[in-house]
C-alpha angles and dihedrals in degrees: 000000000000122000090246094051089049091055092046093053093045092052092040090224137104115258118241121231091259092049090050090053091050092048091048091053091047091050092049090050091052090050093048092048092051093048091048089050092050094047091048091051092049091053090059084075096044115135120186095198092053090046092057090048091050092054088064098034094053094044100241097164125116111293093009124120094256096043113164097006115145128212139203093194094242116157122234094245091054092047088052090052091057091044091058091053092055100037093137096051113148125249089246092059093040088055090053090053092047090054092052121120088221115091095213093054090055090045090052090054090050092051091050092049091051091049091049093047093050092056098037132104120241095268093053092043089058090053092049091048093054092042089054092050093045090053098037089120086080092052090078111140134059096254092051091051095043092050094055119013099084093035095053111015097032094042093050095046095044094104097025140074111290101203094123090063090058089048091052091046088063095044122122087225113095095211094050089054090050091048088053096057099034092050088065090066087085090056091047090057087055089052092250108132105162098095093044091054094044094049091043088057091052090051098046091097094047114127098208119101090211089061092047089054095046093049091048091049093052092046090052089052089052089051092053088062102031117013092183093062091050095047092048089054093047093047091049094049103026093120098052106028113117111252093236091053091050094049091051093045096051097039092115096045120109111270095250093053092045091055091049092055093045091048092050090053092060 
């Protein structure tokens, strides 16, 4: 319920155009104040040394996948602390955070969305799902994707058609492709491997190392639950699977078997 609607119901009258303008300004002021409060609280955990490290760790140099991203040096546990304090943050304010140039502010928004989705009813989950997709431009690094894709996109699509994941798997956008494969982690945990395998096959020719790693990770998770499904995939694609994907996928194999797979790839 908006602030203006609340006033209208309390007064049992319709708001005039002027009153709507006043209410709109009051609501915007409340939103701005809340965002300022959140940003100030985040900066209590700011760490310059960590920020410098993050610039290198998240590849923010020219031409790299995280080019231009900015950091405050806030650790994940501290970001989660702030997220819990603002678990009911509105979509309007979450959108502001997702449009931030600071990585941790976008991460905070992702944590809050996941918290909201987990506790929501089906109707609200649908709203969160579509809000997430609409604002996916702000989910633009591997940790942002990995912290949210399976928990929101995968969870929502679990009992629905999954065509959008196949569309994303063929996207020119790196992060949409990563959302596609990581979202299937939710299905994997339900022992449903078909979409993971199908999307992994689409992404076998991908040139991005971050996709190779994500696909290998999901395949490894499949193997933890059904080794036969994983080995069938590896045997089918052993000649064209990226080496990084293979190494991630067979990480839990006995050493002898790992060496056999790696040798056959050469």
